[in-house]
NUTOR-803384 format. One line per field, with one value per residue (C-alpha): residue number from 0; residue in one letter; x, z, y. Coordinates in nm, 4 decimals, always signed. Layout:
BEGIN
k = c(NUM | ...)
r = c(A | ...)
c1 = c(X | ...)
c3 = c(Z | ...)
c2 = c(Y | ...)
//
This chain:
BEGIN
k = c(0 | 1 | 2 | 3 | 4 | 5 | 6 | 7 | 8 | 9 | 10 | 11 | 12 | 13 | 14 | 15 | 16 | 17 | 18 | 19 | 20 | 21 | 22 | 23 | 24 | 25 | 26 | 27 | 28 | 29 | 30 | 31 | 32 | 33 | 34 | 35 | 36 | 37 | 38 | 39 | 40 | 41 | 42 | 43 | 44 | 45 | 46 | 47 | 48 | 49 | 50 | 51 | 52 | 53 | 54 | 55 | 56 | 57 | 58 | 59 | 60 | 61 | 62 | 63 | 64 | 65 | 66 | 67 | 68 | 69 | 70 | 71 | 72 | 73 | 74 | 75 | 76 | 77 | 78 | 79 | 80 | 81 | 82 | 83 | 84 | 85 | 86 | 87 | 88 | 89 | 90 | 91 | 92 | 93 | 94 | 95 | 96 | 97 | 98 | 99 | 100 | 101 | 102 | 103 | 104 | 105 | 106 | 107 | 108 | 109 | 110 | 111 | 112 | 113 | 114 | 115 | 116 | 117 | 118 | 119 | 120 | 121 | 122 | 123 | 124 | 125 | 126 | 127 | 128 | 129 | 130 | 131 | 132 | 133 | 134 | 135 | 136 | 137 | 138 | 139 | 140 | 141 | 142 | 143 | 144 | 145 | 146 | 147 | 148 | 149 | 150 | 151 | 152 | 153 | 154 | 155 | 156 | 157 | 158 | 159 | 160 | 161 | 162 | 163 | 164 | 165 | 166 | 167 | 168 | 169 | 170 | 171 | 172 | 173 | 174 | 175 | 176 | 177 | 178 | 179 | 180 | 181 | 182 | 183 | 184 | 185 | 186 | 187 | 188 | 189 | 190 | 191 | 192 | 193 | 194 | 195 | 196 | 197 | 198 | 199 | 200 | 201 | 202 | 203 | 204 | 205 | 206 | 207 | 208 | 209 | 210 | 211 | 212 | 213 | 214 | 215 | 216 | 217 | 218 | 219 | 220 | 221 | 222 | 223 | 224 | 225 | 226 | 227 | 228 | 229 | 230 | 231 | 232 | 233 | 234 | 235 | 236 | 237 | 238 | 239 | 240 | 241 | 242 | 243 | 244 | 245 | 246 | 247 | 248 | 249 | 250 | 251 | 252 | 253 | 254 | 255 | 256 | 257 | 258 | 259 | 260 | 261 | 262 | 263 | 264 | 265 | 266 | 267 | 268 | 269 | 270 | 271 | 272 | 273 | 274 | 275 | 276 | 277 | 278 | 279 | 280)
r = c(M | A | S | S | R | H | E | Q | T | Q | D | L | S | E | L | R | I | V | L | L | G | G | R | W | T | G | K | S | S | A | G | N | T | I | L | G | R | E | E | F | V | T | K | R | R | T | A | Q | C | V | K | R | Q | S | E | V | A | G | R | Q | V | T | V | V | D | T | P | G | W | W | K | D | W | S | V | D | G | T | P | E | A | D | K | Q | E | I | V | H | S | V | S | L | C | P | P | G | P | C | A | L | F | I | V | L | R | A | D | A | S | F | T | E | T | E | R | R | S | L | E | K | H | L | E | L | L | S | G | T | V | W | R | H | T | I | V | L | F | T | R | G | D | W | L | G | D | R | T | I | E | Q | H | I | E | A | E | G | E | A | L | R | W | L | V | G | K | C | G | N | R | Y | H | V | L | N | N | Q | K | R | G | D | V | T | Q | V | T | E | L | L | E | K | V | E | E | M | V | A | G | N | S | G | C | H | F | E | I | N | R | M | I | I | E | K | L | E | V | K | R | R | S | V | E | E | R | A | K | Q | R | M | M | K | V | E | N | Q | R | K | T | L | R | A | L | F | K | G | G | F | I | L | R | C | R | L | I | K | I | A | F | L | F | R | G | T | P | R | T | G | T | T | E | G | R | Q | Q | G | A | N | Q | R | K | E | E)
c1 = c(-2.4410 | -2.4684 | -2.5868 | -2.7867 | -2.6672 | -2.8491 | -2.7357 | -2.7476 | -2.5046 | -2.4433 | -2.4556 | -2.1432 | -2.2373 | -2.3501 | -2.1097 | -2.2196 | -1.9522 | -1.9705 | -1.6914 | -1.5993 | -1.3292 | -1.2087 | -1.2191 | -1.0108 | -0.8891 | -0.9914 | -1.3067 | -1.4850 | -1.1981 | -1.1383 | -1.5228 | -1.4879 | -1.1561 | -1.3809 | -1.6569 | -1.4260 | -1.5798 | -1.6679 | -1.9613 | -1.8832 | -1.7926 | -1.4418 | -1.4067 | -1.6184 | -1.7088 | -1.9343 | -2.2082 | -2.4727 | -2.4560 | -2.4412 | -2.5170 | -2.3773 | -2.3846 | -2.1829 | -2.0919 | -1.7386 | -1.5467 | -1.8552 | -2.0155 | -2.3105 | -2.1111 | -2.2783 | -2.0830 | -2.2009 | -1.9879 | -2.0203 | -1.9260 | -1.6067 | -1.5004 | -1.2153 | -0.9740 | -0.8494 | -1.1874 | -1.3913 | -1.6951 | -1.8775 | -1.7437 | -1.8741 | -2.1991 | -2.5124 | -2.6266 | -2.2879 | -2.3175 | -2.6755 | -2.5349 | -2.2642 | -2.5414 | -2.7792 | -2.5227 | -2.5640 | -2.9400 | -2.8902 | -2.7323 | -3.0170 | -3.0021 | -2.6761 | -2.3164 | -2.0861 | -1.7849 | -1.7182 | -1.3886 | -1.1850 | -1.0046 | -0.6867 | -0.4136 | -0.0751 | +0.0986 | -0.0313 | +0.0728 | -0.2028 | -0.1715 | -0.3157 | -0.5707 | -0.6800 | -0.7046 | -0.9264 | -1.1535 | -1.1860 | -1.2742 | -1.5352 | -1.7029 | -1.7303 | -1.8980 | -2.1743 | -2.2590 | -2.2040 | -1.8960 | -1.9386 | -1.8849 | -1.5044 | -1.5702 | -1.6871 | -1.4077 | -1.1041 | -0.8400 | -0.8279 | -0.5270 | -0.5257 | -0.2524 | -0.0622 | +0.1592 | +0.3273 | +0.4492 | +0.7013 | +0.9210 | +0.8109 | +0.5585 | +0.2414 | +0.3539 | +0.6707 | +0.4535 | +0.2206 | +0.5230 | +0.7040 | +0.3939 | +0.3660 | +0.1353 | -0.1725 | -0.1881 | -0.0683 | -0.3869 | -0.6075 | -0.4897 | -0.5123 | -0.8725 | -0.9865 | -0.8512 | -0.5351 | -0.7362 | -0.6211 | -0.5510 | -0.3863 | -0.5311 | -0.3445 | -0.6374 | -0.4012 | -0.4103 | -0.7665 | -0.6923 | -0.5191 | -0.8317 | -0.5904 | -0.6015 | -0.9657 | -1.0304 | -0.7825 | -0.9895 | -1.3248 | -1.1436 | -1.0410 | -1.4291 | -1.5408 | -1.3119 | -1.3830 | -1.7723 | -1.6724 | -1.5033 | -1.8234 | -2.0038 | -2.1665 | -2.3131 | -2.3341 | -2.3515 | -2.6492 | -2.7123 | -2.9166 | -3.2645 | -3.2335 | -2.9542 | -3.1711 | -3.4802 | -3.2590 | -3.1327 | -3.4516 | -3.5805 | -3.2781 | -3.3359 | -3.6949 | -3.5778 | -3.3335 | -3.5976 | -3.8507 | -3.5837 | -3.4931 | -3.8791 | -3.9156 | -3.6165 | -3.7473 | -4.0756 | -3.9097 | -3.7060 | -4.0224 | -4.2241 | -3.9249 | -3.9304 | -4.2741 | -4.2500 | -3.9789 | -4.1558 | -4.4673 | -4.2500 | -4.0596 | -4.3889 | -4.5274 | -4.2375 | -4.2301 | -4.5937 | -4.5159 | -4.2164 | -4.4261 | -4.6974 | -4.4394 | -4.2912 | -4.6302 | -4.7039 | -4.3690 | -4.4115 | -4.7422 | -4.6132 | -4.3262 | -4.5682 | -4.7644 | -4.5830 | -4.6291 | -4.7455 | -4.4290 | -4.1640 | -3.9967 | -4.1745 | -4.4987 | -4.4549 | -4.3516 | -4.6497 | -4.8604 | -4.6994 | -4.7645 | -5.1214 | -5.1892 | -5.0260 | -5.2411 | -5.5482)
c3 = c(+2.2001 | +2.5717 | +2.8455 | +3.1410 | +3.4815 | +3.8283 | +4.0795 | +4.3661 | +4.6108 | +4.4959 | +4.7315 | +4.7508 | +4.9043 | +4.5548 | +4.2579 | +3.9075 | +3.6447 | +3.2593 | +3.0634 | +2.7402 | +2.5036 | +2.1812 | +2.1319 | +2.3157 | +2.5663 | +2.8838 | +2.9662 | +3.0983 | +3.2914 | +3.4531 | +3.5400 | +3.7067 | +3.9025 | +4.0339 | +4.1218 | +4.2874 | +4.1083 | +3.7670 | +3.6373 | +3.2922 | +3.0132 | +2.8979 | +2.6402 | +2.3822 | +2.2472 | +2.4096 | +2.1619 | +2.3910 | +2.7223 | +3.0529 | +3.3686 | +3.7005 | +4.0761 | +4.3890 | +4.7238 | +4.6974 | +4.9913 | +5.1652 | +4.8564 | +4.6457 | +4.3030 | +3.9623 | +3.6233 | +3.2694 | +3.0299 | +2.6786 | +2.3019 | +2.1900 | +1.8569 | +1.6299 | +1.7505 | +1.4214 | +1.2570 | +1.2244 | +1.4121 | +1.0582 | +1.0247 | +1.3731 | +1.3139 | +1.4177 | +1.6720 | +1.8478 | +1.8590 | +1.9787 | +2.2734 | +2.3500 | +2.4076 | +2.5845 | +2.8359 | +3.0273 | +3.0754 | +3.2092 | +3.5641 | +3.6383 | +3.7201 | +3.5438 | +3.5834 | +3.8293 | +3.6202 | +3.2660 | +3.2291 | +2.9317 | +2.8989 | +2.7393 | +2.7551 | +2.9066 | +2.6956 | +2.3687 | +2.1817 | +2.1566 | +1.8173 | +1.6774 | +1.4579 | +1.7680 | +1.9530 | +1.6865 | +1.6762 | +2.0461 | +2.0440 | +1.8072 | +1.9671 | +2.2883 | +2.1060 | +2.0705 | +2.4373 | +2.4065 | +2.4568 | +2.8334 | +2.8857 | +2.9457 | +3.2793 | +3.4152 | +3.2666 | +3.3983 | +3.1736 | +3.3032 | +3.1961 | +3.2019 | +3.2140 | +3.4557 | +3.5239 | +3.1788 | +3.3300 | +3.5354 | +3.7397 | +3.5195 | +3.6799 | +3.4804 | +3.4678 | +3.2762 | +3.0527 | +2.9754 | +2.8978 | +2.6742 | +2.4845 | +2.3176 | +2.2294 | +2.1672 | +2.5061 | +2.6687 | +2.5091 | +2.6154 | +2.9878 | +2.9734 | +2.8076 | +3.1206 | +3.3755 | +3.4403 | +3.5792 | +3.5278 | +3.7008 | +3.6626 | +3.7050 | +3.7167 | +3.6602 | +3.7109 | +4.0885 | +4.1740 | +4.5562 | +4.5675 | +4.6759 | +4.7348 | +4.3705 | +4.3506 | +4.6642 | +4.5145 | +4.1875 | +4.3578 | +4.5673 | +4.2509 | +4.1231 | +4.4630 | +4.4002 | +4.0597 | +4.1530 | +4.4348 | +4.1883 | +3.9558 | +4.2530 | +4.3286 | +3.9937 | +3.7729 | +3.3918 | +3.2173 | +2.8468 | +2.6975 | +2.5999 | +2.2196 | +2.1861 | +2.3407 | +2.1007 | +1.8028 | +1.8981 | +1.9433 | +1.5861 | +1.4395 | +1.6167 | +1.4980 | +1.1619 | +1.1795 | +1.3047 | +1.0254 | +0.7624 | +0.9344 | +0.9398 | +0.5856 | +0.4642 | +0.6774 | +0.4601 | +0.1482 | +0.2195 | +0.3406 | +0.0399 | -0.2033 | -0.0352 | -0.0738 | -0.4290 | -0.4623 | -0.2655 | -0.5103 | -0.7974 | -0.6602 | -0.5728 | -0.9444 | -1.1011 | -0.8843 | -0.9693 | -1.3634 | -1.3494 | -1.1910 | -1.4531 | -1.7394 | -1.5861 | -1.5634 | -1.9331 | -2.0539 | -1.8493 | -2.0138 | -2.3687 | -2.3203 | -2.2099 | -2.5331 | -2.8319 | -3.1375 | -3.4732 | -3.7265 | -3.4594 | -3.4627 | -3.1471 | -3.2808 | -3.6051 | -3.4418 | -3.2191 | -3.5233 | -3.6911 | -3.3896 | -3.3550 | -3.7298 | -3.6886 | -3.3655 | -3.6026)
c2 = c(+5.0822 | +5.1448 | +4.9263 | +5.0253 | +4.9921 | +4.9405 | +5.1955 | +4.9334 | +4.7633 | +4.4078 | +4.1287 | +3.9832 | +3.6618 | +3.5728 | +3.6284 | +3.5539 | +3.5065 | +3.4357 | +3.2681 | +3.4062 | +3.3390 | +3.1522 | +2.7834 | +2.5483 | +2.8073 | +2.6091 | +2.7899 | +2.4673 | +2.3637 | +2.7099 | +2.6866 | +2.3511 | +2.4728 | +2.7768 | +2.5625 | +2.3103 | +2.0226 | +1.8718 | +2.0545 | +2.1424 | +1.8940 | +1.9192 | +1.6676 | +1.8268 | +2.1667 | +2.3733 | +2.4400 | +2.6206 | +2.8205 | +2.5838 | +2.7409 | +2.5643 | +2.6831 | +2.6071 | +2.7221 | +2.8595 | +3.0001 | +3.0949 | +3.2642 | +3.1236 | +3.1395 | +3.1078 | +3.0373 | +3.0410 | +2.8612 | +2.9614 | +2.8665 | +2.9823 | +3.1512 | +3.0495 | +3.2843 | +3.4184 | +3.4654 | +3.7813 | +3.8228 | +3.7715 | +3.4231 | +3.2919 | +3.1014 | +3.3084 | +3.0274 | +3.1037 | +3.4695 | +3.4420 | +3.2106 | +3.4601 | +3.7457 | +3.5057 | +3.3914 | +3.7393 | +3.6799 | +3.3217 | +3.4972 | +3.7720 | +4.0500 | +4.0451 | +3.8972 | +4.0420 | +3.9655 | +3.8409 | +3.6545 | +3.6601 | +3.3201 | +3.2950 | +3.0082 | +3.1163 | +2.8783 | +3.0241 | +3.3492 | +3.6194 | +3.7711 | +4.1018 | +3.9017 | +3.7465 | +4.0695 | +4.2197 | +3.9174 | +3.9273 | +4.2919 | +4.2673 | +3.9398 | +4.1441 | +4.4514 | +4.2149 | +4.2737 | +4.6518 | +4.8747 | +4.9167 | +4.5397 | +4.6123 | +4.7796 | +4.4312 | +4.2171 | +4.0432 | +3.8475 | +3.4965 | +3.2974 | +2.8887 | +2.6691 | +2.8707 | +2.5688 | +2.6418 | +2.9815 | +2.7626 | +3.0155 | +3.3308 | +3.5763 | +3.6488 | +4.0137 | +3.9031 | +3.6900 | +3.9951 | +4.1990 | +3.9629 | +3.8749 | +4.2056 | +4.4844 | +4.2755 | +4.1342 | +4.4291 | +4.6257 | +4.3719 | +4.3997 | +4.7609 | +4.7362 | +4.5300 | +4.7910 | +4.5927 | +4.3335 | +3.9562 | +3.6248 | +3.2797 | +2.9598 | +2.6275 | +2.3648 | +2.0952 | +2.2013 | +2.1882 | +2.1394 | +2.5100 | +2.6813 | +2.9953 | +3.0707 | +3.0612 | +3.2742 | +3.5443 | +3.5366 | +3.5848 | +3.8714 | +4.0386 | +3.9950 | +4.1912 | +4.4424 | +4.5339 | +4.5149 | +4.7658 | +4.9756 | +4.9830 | +5.1222 | +4.7847 | +4.7683 | +4.4365 | +4.4209 | +4.4310 | +4.4366 | +4.6915 | +4.5717 | +4.6583 | +4.4152 | +4.1398 | +4.2320 | +4.2558 | +3.8989 | +3.7660 | +3.9082 | +3.7008 | +3.4105 | +3.3978 | +3.4737 | +3.1748 | +2.9313 | +3.0404 | +2.9914 | +2.6581 | +2.5556 | +2.6470 | +2.4514 | +2.1261 | +2.1944 | +2.2130 | +1.8863 | +1.7080 | +1.7789 | +1.6759 | +1.3434 | +1.3151 | +1.3814 | +1.1268 | +0.8549 | +0.9162 | +0.8836 | +0.5844 | +0.4083 | +0.4915 | +0.3843 | +0.0622 | -0.0241 | +0.0491 | -0.1934 | -0.4715 | -0.4230 | -0.4367 | -0.7450 | -0.9113 | -0.8159 | -0.9361 | -1.2787 | -1.3122 | -1.2427 | -1.4626 | -1.7514 | -1.7427 | -1.8382 | -1.6045 | -1.7285 | -1.6959 | -1.7964 | -2.1317 | -2.2265 | -2.1407 | -2.3457 | -2.6370 | -2.6481 | -2.5952 | -2.8929 | -3.1124 | -3.0028 | -3.1169 | -3.4345 | -3.5104 | -3.4538)
//
């Protein structure tokens, strides 16, 4: 499904970036490196989109972190809530992101299965999203003396396909060297170059995708509400049954106690009490 684009020049004093990718690829750490400070939590999984801003190299930079997907899962296996967050991410930096970074780890292989998964997840945003994407490698320290170009060539067809799909736009970050502002400045310059190549246009998701997402969201919320009501009704029924059973047990105990306290005629205890009464008479 095609997305619309505003034919207007971007104000490059403001850059809006969305981080996309699989789980545990270093998206949050990359966001912190780009903004130059600890803005995103890195010790737990990002479950919902998080938006942070900072001034970087004379530019106002907005970064949106998103939930990741399991890299070897199809898009059908990704929870609906995560897919909704991915689509929702582009609306958090209006009028739309200047760039979408596909975050990969330089120390991990990129397989054909992961490539297919990534492609299908990005299709959630429409087929034209690739015009606005840059492959961002994290853990650049792992490369050692090897260049990123050598890494891409050695990794095989899947990674080369991805880089080509992104217009041969890629960059490497070493999140261990936050003080190296050059790596961030160069990245932002690549974003500006890409925006210029897109005639100054940002990415804007088609309104129909947003509307479809909203319908799904309402459907999920309604089903969740119905499940909660069902659970609550079951709890009320159980409480009523428990309360009724408790009262019944109390009554049975009381009857048993009274019954036990009154000797019955014909029992040994009853006959003994009767004999005693006759002696007294």
